[in-house]
ROVEXDO-816482 format. One record per residue: residue in one letter; x, y, z of N, C-alpha, C, O, CB in turn. Coordinates in steps of 0.05 Angstrom, whole numbers. Glycine has a CB too. Example, Ala and Ser with C-alpha at 12.3 -4.5 7.8 and 13.67 -1.06 7.14 Angstrom:
   type      nc1      nc2      nc3     cac1     cac2     cac3      cc1      cc2      cc3      oc1      oc2      oc3     cbc1     cbc2     cbc3
      a      264     -114      156      246      -90      156      264      -66      156      285      -66      169      226      -89      181
      s      257      -45      142      273      -21      143      258        1      157      268       23      161      282      -12      114
END
This chain:
   type      nc1      nc2      nc3     cac1     cac2     cac3      cc1      cc2      cc3      oc1      oc2      oc3     cbc1     cbc2     cbc3
      m       17      -24        0        0        0        0       18       25        0       37       27       16      -19        0       24
      s       11       44      -17       28       68      -20       24       87        4        4       86       17       22       82      -46
      i       44      103        8       44      123       30       31      149       20       38      159       -2       72      128       41
      v       12      160       35       -1      184       27        8      207       46        6      204       70      -32      181       27
      v       18      228       34       26      252       49        7      274       41        7      283       18       57      260       43
      a       -9      283       60      -29      304       55      -19      331       65      -12      333       89      -56      296       68
      i      -19      351       48       -9      378       56      -31      399       50      -39      402       27       17      385       41
      d      -39      412       71      -60      432       70      -47      460       75      -24      461       83      -82      426       91
      g      -63      481       72      -52      507       78      -65      529       62      -77      524       42      -23      508       75
      p      -61      554       71      -73      577       57      -59      586       32      -37      576       26      -74      600       76
      a      -71      604       17      -59      615       -7      -32      628       -1      -29      642       18      -77      635      -21
      g      -12      622      -18       14      634      -15       32      621        5       54      630       11       11      662       -7
      s       23      598       16       39      584       36       61      567       23       79      557       37       22      567       53
      g       60      564       -3       80      548      -17       73      519      -19       91      502      -24      106      550       -2
      k       48      512      -16       39      484      -17       48      470      -43       60      448      -42        9      482      -15
      s       43      483      -65       49      469      -91       78      465      -95       87      442     -100       37      486     -113
      s       94      486      -92      123      483      -98      137      465      -77      154      449      -85      136      511      -98
      v      129      468      -52      141      451      -32      133      422      -35      149      404      -33      133      461       -4
      s      107      417      -41       98      390      -44      111      376      -68      118      353      -67       67      390      -48
      r      114      391      -90      126      379     -114      155      372     -107      165      350     -115      125      399     -137
      a      170      390      -93      198      384      -86      200      360      -67      218      344      -70      210      409      -74
      v      182      359      -48      181      336      -29      177      310      -44      190      290      -39      160      341       -7
      a      157      310      -62      151      286      -78      176      277      -94      182      254      -96      127      291      -96
      s      189      296     -106      213      290     -122      235      277     -105      247      258     -112      224      315     -136
      e      239      289      -81      260      279      -64      254      251      -53      272      234      -50      264      298      -40
      l      228      246      -48      220      220      -37      215      199      -59      213      175      -53      196      223      -21
      g      214      207      -84      208      189     -105      178      182     -106      171      160     -115      224      163     -102
      f      161      200      -97      132      196      -96      119      210     -119      131      226     -133      121      207      -69
      d       94      203     -124       77      218     -142       69      244     -129       73      248     -105       52      201     -151
      y       57      262     -145       49      288     -135       22      296     -146       18      293     -170       70      310     -142
      l        4      305     -129      -22      313     -139      -30      341     -129      -32      346     -105      -43      293     -129
      d      -33      359     -148      -42      386     -142      -72      386     -145      -83      387     -167      -29      408     -161
      t      -87      385     -122     -116      383     -124     -129      409     -133     -151      408     -145     -127      375      -97
      g     -116      431     -127     -128      457     -136     -131      459     -166     -149      473     -176     -111      480     -125
      a     -114      445     -180     -115      446     -210     -141      435     -220     -151      444     -241      -92      430     -222
      a     -153      416     -206     -178      404     -216     -201      425     -214     -217      427     -233     -186      379     -199
      y     -202      440     -192     -222      460     -190     -218      482     -210     -237      493     -222     -222      472     -161
      r     -193      489     -215     -187      509     -235     -194      499     -263     -205      514     -280     -157      517     -234
      a     -188      474     -269     -195      463     -295     -225      462     -299     -235      468     -321     -183      434     -297
      f     -240      456     -279     -269      456     -282     -279      485     -285     -298      490     -300     -283      442     -257
      a     -267      503     -270     -275      531     -273     -269      541     -302     -285      556     -313     -259      549     -253
      w     -247      531     -314     -241      538     -342     -263      527     -360     -272      541     -378     -213      526     -350
      q     -271      502     -355     -292      490     -372     -318      506     -370     -332      510     -390     -296      461     -364
      v     -325      513     -345     -349      529     -341     -348      555     -356     -368      563     -370     -353      534     -311
      r     -326      569     -355     -322      594     -369     -323      589     -400     -335      604     -415     -296      607     -361
      e     -308      569     -408     -305      563     -437     -332      557     -450     -337      564     -473     -286      540     -441
      h     -350      544     -435     -376      537     -446     -398      557     -440     -422      552     -445     -384      510     -434
      g     -390      580     -429     -409      602     -425     -429      597     -403     -451      609     -403     -424      606     -450
      v     -422      581     -384     -439      575     -361     -435      596     -340     -413      604     -334     -434      547     -349
      d     -457      606     -328     -455      625     -306     -444      611     -281     -457      593     -271     -483      638     -300
      p     -420      619     -272     -409      605     -249     -425      608     -223     -420      594     -204     -381      615     -244
      l     -444      627     -223     -461      631     -199     -487      616     -201     -503      615     -182     -466      660     -195
      d     -492      603     -224     -516      587     -227     -510      558     -220     -499      543     -236     -527      589     -257
      e     -516      551     -195     -508      524     -185     -519      501     -202     -505      482     -206     -517      521     -157
      e     -544      504     -210     -556      482     -226     -541      477     -252     -536      455     -260     -585      488     -231
      d     -535      500     -267     -521      497     -292     -493      487     -288     -482      472     -305     -521      524     -307
      v     -480      496     -267     -453      487     -261     -452      457     -256     -435      443     -266     -441      502     -236
      l     -472      447     -241     -473      418     -236     -479      402     -261     -469      380     -264     -494      412     -214
      d     -495      414     -279     -500      400     -304     -475      398     -320     -469      378     -333     -522      416     -321
      e     -458      419     -320     -433      419     -334     -413      399     -323     -397      388     -337     -420      447     -334
      l     -416      394     -297     -398      375     -284     -399      347     -296     -379      332     -296     -405      373     -254
      e     -422      340     -307     -425      313     -319     -408      310     -344     -402      287     -352     -455      309     -327
      r     -399      332     -355     -382      331     -379     -352      337     -373     -337      342     -392     -392      350     -400
      f     -345      337     -348     -318      343     -340     -299      319     -343     -300      301     -327     -317      353     -310
      d     -283      320     -364     -264      298     -370     -236      308     -363     -224      322     -379     -266      290     -401
      y     -227      301     -340     -203      313     -328     -180      293     -326     -184      270     -319     -209      324     -301
      s     -156      303     -331     -132      287     -326     -109      305     -319     -108      329     -327     -125      269     -352
      i      -90      295     -304      -67      311     -294      -43      293     -291      -45      269     -284      -74      325     -268
      a      -19      305     -295        6      290     -291       10      287     -261        7      306     -246       30      305     -304
      t       17      262     -252       23      258     -224       53      253     -220       62      248     -198        7      234     -214
      d       68      253     -242       98      252     -240      107      280     -234      102      298     -250      111      241     -267
      p      121      285     -211      129      312     -204      148      325     -225      152      349     -224      143      311     -178
      a      160      309     -242      177      320     -263      162      330     -287      173      343     -304      197      298     -272
      q      136      325     -288      119      334     -310       99      354     -301       91      355     -277      105      310     -323
      r       90      371     -319       70      392     -312       50      393     -335       55      407     -355       84      419     -307
      w       28      380     -332        6      384     -352      -21      377     -339      -23      360     -322       11      366     -376
      v      -41      393     -348      -68      389     -339      -85      389     -365      -82      407     -381      -78      411     -318
      r     -104      370     -367     -120      369     -391     -150      366     -384     -157      353     -365     -111      345     -409
      v     -166      379     -401     -195      375     -400     -201      364     -428     -200      377     -448     -211      402     -394
      g     -209      338     -428     -212      324     -453     -184      323     -466     -165      314     -454     -232      339     -472
      s     -183      332     -491     -157      332     -506     -144      359     -505     -123      363     -518     -161      323     -534
      t     -155      378     -490     -144      406     -489     -125      409     -466     -132      404     -443     -167      426     -487
      d     -101      418     -472      -82      424     -451      -88      451     -439      -88      472     -453      -52      424     -463
      v      -95      451     -414     -103      476     -400      -84      484     -378      -90      500     -361     -131      473     -389
      t      -60      473     -379      -40      477     -358      -36      507     -352      -35      515     -329      -14      465     -366
      e      -33      523     -373      -28      552     -369      -54      567     -366      -56      587     -351      -11      563     -392
      r      -74      559     -381     -100      573     -381     -114      574     -354     -128      593     -348     -118      560     -402
      i     -110      553     -338     -124      553     -312     -112      572     -292     -123      576     -270     -124      525     -301
      r      -90      585     -299      -77      604     -281      -84      633     -288      -75      652     -275      -47      601     -281
      e     -101      636     -309     -109      663     -317     -126      676     -296     -141      663     -282     -123      662     -344
      p     -124      703     -294     -140      718     -274     -170      712     -276     -184      712     -255     -135      747     -277
      r     -180      708     -300     -209      704     -303     -218      677     -290     -241      674     -282     -217      704     -333
      i     -199      659     -288     -205      633     -275     -202      637     -245     -219      627     -230     -186      611     -285
      s     -182      650     -236     -178      655     -208     -201      670     -196     -208      666     -172     -152      671     -203
      a     -214      686     -211     -236      703     -201     -261      687     -195     -278      696     -179     -243      724     -222
      v     -264      663     -207     -289      648     -203     -285      620     -190     -304      608     -181     -302      644     -230
      v     -260      612     -188     -255      584     -178     -266      580     -150     -276      558     -144     -226      578     -179
      s     -263      599     -132     -272      595     -104     -302      592     -103     -312      576      -88     -263      619      -87
      s     -316      607     -119     -346      606     -120     -355      578     -129     -374      567     -118     -358      627     -138
      i     -342      568     -150     -349      542     -160     -342      520     -140     -357      501     -137     -335      537     -187
      a     -318      523     -128     -309      502     -109     -326      500      -84     -325      480      -69     -280      508     -101
      r     -342      521      -78     -359      521      -54     -383      503      -58     -396      496      -38     -368      549      -47
      i     -390      496      -82     -414      480      -88     -409      451      -78     -391      438      -88     -421      481     -118
      p     -425      441      -60     -421      414      -49     -419      392      -70     -403      374      -68     -442      407      -29
      g     -436      394      -90     -436      373     -111     -410      373     -127     -400      352     -135     -459      377     -130
      v     -399      397     -131     -373      399     -145     -351      386     -128     -335      371     -138     -367      429     -152
      r     -351      393     -103     -330      382      -85     -332      352      -83     -311      338      -82     -333      395      -57
      a     -356      341      -81     -359      312      -79     -349      298     -105     -335      278     -103     -388      305      -74
      h     -356      309     -128     -348      298     -153     -317      298     -156     -305      278     -164     -361      312     -177
      v     -306      321     -151     -277      325     -154     -261      308     -133     -240      297     -139     -269      355     -151
      t     -272      306     -109     -259      289      -89     -258      260      -98     -238      246      -92     -274      292      -62
      a     -278      251     -111     -278      223     -122     -256      220     -142     -243      199     -143     -305      216     -134
      i     -251      241     -158     -228      240     -177     -202      237     -162     -185      221     -169     -228      265     -195
      f     -199      253     -141     -175      252     -125     -170      224     -113     -148      214     -113     -176      273     -102
      h     -191      212     -103     -189      185      -91     -179      165     -112     -163      147     -105     -215      176      -79
      r     -188      167     -137     -179      149     -158     -149      153     -164     -134      134     -167     -195      152     -183
      l     -141      178     -165     -113      184     -170      -95      175     -147      -73      165     -152     -109      214     -176
      i     -104      179     -123      -88      171     -100      -85      140      -99      -64      130      -94     -102      180      -73
      a     -107      126     -106     -107       97     -106      -87       86     -127      -77       63     -124     -135       86     -110
      a      -83      101     -148      -65       92     -169      -36       98     -164      -19       92     -181      -74      104     -196
      a      -29      110     -142       -2      118     -136       16       94     -135        8       72     -127        0      133     -110
      r       41       98     -141       61       76     -142       71       69     -114       60       52     -100       85       83     -161
      v       92       83     -106      103       79      -79       90       96      -58       84       88      -36      134       84      -79
      g       85      121      -66       73      140      -48       64      164      -64       70      166      -88       92      149      -26
      i       49      182      -51       39      206      -65       37      229      -46       27      226      -23       12      200      -79
      v       45      252      -54       42      277      -39       18      291      -51       17      299      -74       68      295      -39
      v       -3      296      -34      -28      308      -43      -31      335      -29      -30      336       -5      -52      289      -38
      e      -34      356      -45      -35      383      -32      -60      398      -42      -69      395      -64      -10      399      -38
      g      -70      415      -24      -93      432      -30     -109      437       -5     -101      430       17     -110      418      -51
      r     -133      450       -9     -150      456       13     -165      431       23     -173      414        6     -170      478        5
      d     -170      429       48     -184      408       62     -174      379       56     -188      360       59     -214      409       55
      i     -149      378       47     -137      351       41     -134      335       66     -138      311       66     -110      355       26
      t     -125      348       88     -119      333      112     -145      325      127     -144      307      145     -102      350      130
      t     -167      337      121     -192      332      136     -214      318      120     -230      303      131     -202      357      147
      v     -215      323       94     -237      312       77     -227      293       57     -237      270       55     -252      335       64
      v     -207      301       41     -198      284       19     -182      260       28     -186      237       20     -182      300       -1
      a     -163      265       47     -145      243       56     -142      244       87     -120      248       97     -118      244       43
      p     -164      242      102     -162      244      131     -147      220      143     -139      222      167     -190      245      143
      d     -143      198      128     -129      175      139     -101      173      128      -88      153      130     -144      150      132
      a      -91      195      116      -64      195      105      -43      189      127      -47      197      150      -57      222       92
      a      -22      176      120       -1      169      139       12      194      151       19      195      174       21      151      126
      v       14      215      134       26      240      143        7      263      135       -1      265      112       55      245      130
      r       -1      279      154      -18      302      149       -5      327      160        2      329      183      -47      297      162
      i       -2      346      142       13      371      149       -3      396      141      -14      397      120       41      371      135
      l       -3      415      159      -14      442      153       10      460      149       25      466      168      -32      452      176
      l       15      468      124       37      486      117       27      514      117        9      522      102       49      478       89
      t       38      531      135       28      558      137       51      578      139       74      570      141        9      561      161
      a       44      603      140       64      625      143       48      650      149       23      651      144       82      628      118
      s       61      670      159       47      695      165       36      707      140       48      703      118       66      714      180
      p       15      723      141        5      737      117       26      753      103       27      755       79      -19      754      124
      e       43      766      119       64      783      107       84      766       91       92      774       70       78      798      130
      a       92      743      103      111      726       89       98      714       63      112      712       43      120      703      107
      r       73      707       65       60      696       42       57      717       19       62      710       -4       32      686       49
      a       51      741       27       49      763        7       76      769       -6       78      773      -30       37      788       20
      a       97      770       10      123      776        0      133      754      -19      144      761      -40      143      778       23
      r      127      729      -13      136      707      -31      121      708      -57      132      705      -79      132      680      -17
      r       94      712      -55       78      713      -80       86      736      -97       87      734     -122       48      713      -73
      a       91      759      -84      100      783      -99      126      778     -113      131      787     -136      101      807      -81
      g      144      764      -99      170      758     -111      167      740     -135      182      743     -155      188      744      -91
      e      149      721     -134      144      702     -156      133      718     -181      141      712     -203      125      680     -148
      l      115      736     -175      101      750     -197      114      776     -205      108      788     -226       73      756     -188
      g      133      786     -188      147      811     -194      128      835     -192      130      854     -207      158      810     -222
      t      110      834     -172       91      855     -168       93      867     -140      109      859     -124       63      845     -173
      d       76      887     -135       76      901     -109       65      884      -87       42      874      -90       60      928     -111
      p       80      879      -65       69      862      -44       45      873      -30       29      857      -18       91      857      -23
      v       40      899      -32       17      910      -19       -9      901      -33      -28      892      -20       18      941      -19
      g       -8      902      -59      -31      892      -74      -35      862      -71      -58      853      -69      -28      898     -104
      i      -13      847      -70      -15      818      -66      -26      812      -38      -42      793      -36       13      805      -69
      a      -18      827      -18      -28      823        9      -59      826       10      -72      810       23      -15      842       28
      a      -69      846       -4      -98      850       -5     -112      827      -19     -133      818      -10     -104      877      -19
      a     -100      817      -41     -111      795      -55     -112      770      -38     -131      754      -39      -96      790      -81
      i      -90      765      -24      -88      741       -6     -109      743       16     -121      723       23      -60      739        5
      a     -112      767       28     -132      771       49     -160      764       39     -176      752       53     -131      799       60
      t     -166      773       14     -192      768        2     -196      738       -3     -217      727        3     -196      783      -24
      r     -175      725      -13     -176      696      -19     -179      681        8     -194      662        9     -150      687      -33
      d     -165      689       28     -167      676       54     -196      677       64     -207      657       74     -148      688       75
      a     -208      701       62     -236      704       72     -255      687       56     -274      676       67     -244      734       70
      t     -251      686       30     -269      669       13     -265      640       19     -285      625       22     -263      674      -17
      d     -240      631       21     -235      602       26     -245      594       53     -253      571       57     -206      596       22
      a     -244      612       72     -252      606      100     -282      599      101     -291      587      121     -246      629      118
      q     -297      607       81     -325      600       80     -330      571       74     -351      560       79     -340      618       60
      v     -309      559       63     -311      530       55     -298      512       77     -310      492       84     -297      525       28
      v     -275      520       87     -261      503      106     -242      520      123     -231      540      114     -245      481       92
      d     -239      513      148     -220      526      166     -192      516      159     -183      495      170     -227      522      196
      f     -178      531      142     -152      521      133     -129      533      149     -106      528      142     -148      528      104
      m     -135      548      170     -113      560      186     -109      546      212      -89      552      226     -120      589      191
      t     -126      526      218     -124      512      243     -119      482      238     -135      470      223     -149      516      261
      a      -98      471      249      -92      443      244     -113      425      259     -118      429      282      -64      436      253
      a     -124      406      244     -143      387      257     -127      368      274     -102      366      271     -159      371      235
      p     -140      353      292     -126      334      309     -110      314      292     -120      303      273     -146      319      326
      g      -85      311      300      -67      292      285      -52      305      262      -35      292      250      -83      270      275
      v      -58      330      256      -44      344      234      -21      360      246      -24      375      265      -64      363      219
      i        2      358      233       27      371      242       29      398      228       27      400      204       52      354      238
      t       33      420      243       36      446      231       66      452      225       83      448      242       25      468      250
      v       71      461      201       98      470      193       95      499      186       83      506      166      110      453      169
      d      105      517      203      104      546      198      130      554      184      152      553      196      100      561      225
      s      127      562      159      151      569      143      158      599      143      174      608      127      147      559      115
      t      146      614      161      150      643      161      180      649      162      189      667      148      136      655      186
      d      195      635      178      224      640      182      241      620      168      265      618      174      231      642      211
      l      229      604      150      245      584      135      247      592      106      229      603       94      232      556      138
      d      270      585       93      272      589       65      260      564       51      252      546       65      302      594       56
      f      260      564       25      248      542       10      261      515       17      247      496       23      249      547      -19
      p      288      513       15      300      487       21      295      478       50      292      454       55      331      489       16
      g      294      497       68      289      491       96      261      480      100      257      462      117      293      515      113
      t      242      491       85      214      482       88      211      454       76      199      436       88      195      501       73
      v      224      449       53      223      422       41      236      402       60      225      380       64      237      422       14
      a      259      409       72      273      391       90      256      385      115      256      363      125      300      404       99
      a      241      405      125      224      401      148      202      381      142      196      363      159      212      427      158
      v      190      383      118      169      365      111      180      336      106      168      317      115      154      375       86
      v      202      334       92      214      308       87      221      295      114      217      270      116      239      311       70
      a      232      310      133      239      299      159      214      287      173      216      266      186      252      320      176
      i      192      301      171      167      290      183      159      264      170      150      246      184      144      311      181
      v      161      263      144      154      238      130      172      215      138      162      193      144      155      242       99
      h      198      220      139      217      199      147      212      191      176      214      167      183      245      209      144
      q      206      210      193      200      204      221      176      186      224      175      167      239      197      230      237
      t      155      192      208      131      176      208      136      148      198      126      129      209      109      190      192
      e      151      146      177      158      120      165      173      103      186      168       80      189      174      123      139
      g      192      117      200      207      102      220      190       93      243      194       71      254      229      120      231
      t      171      109      251      152      101      272      135       77      264      130       59      279      134      124      280
      a      126       79      238      109       57      228      124       31      226      112       10      230       99       65      201
      s      150       33      220      165        8      217      173       -4      244      187      -24      245      190       12      200
END
């Protein structure tokens, strides 16, 4: 049975980059769950569906043909035969993805996709995104809440995008407030280990997560 490492956390905490690096170091698969919600939001937009019309959104869900690379060395996301890897990061998608992800039927459908991908993992898989430690993989061998101060998250995101951290801070605050309506992503659930990367650089954060995985494996053995 493969090892599942579940990593949760708020926007700008470095979940994706850290999780991918951890998966590479451990030789595990990697699953970015947020990409599925973004891909579905892209489909909703592409087909002219009102993202606020829950009934029409759920009807569109029946036609959601989704696939994603789980090899951390690869980066692709597809809806049907269309590569949407870059398109799902566009601002027009970011603007609606949280609204769509709040719909219970959407979350249930997408969670079932995650479970199939997790079950197909080879040796192990690092799964990252919102509510991963509590809803998607509550029985994961390793469950981690990766967080950082709002200031640190804004500074890192601004550095990645080459933009003003003040504007990024406001965007992160808005995203936090929206996401909090779906799940409490700032508080670690029982059994979840918190890794606060406020004072850690990227290699240090990756090392901290890898150490937790190795420690858990050692305990299990």
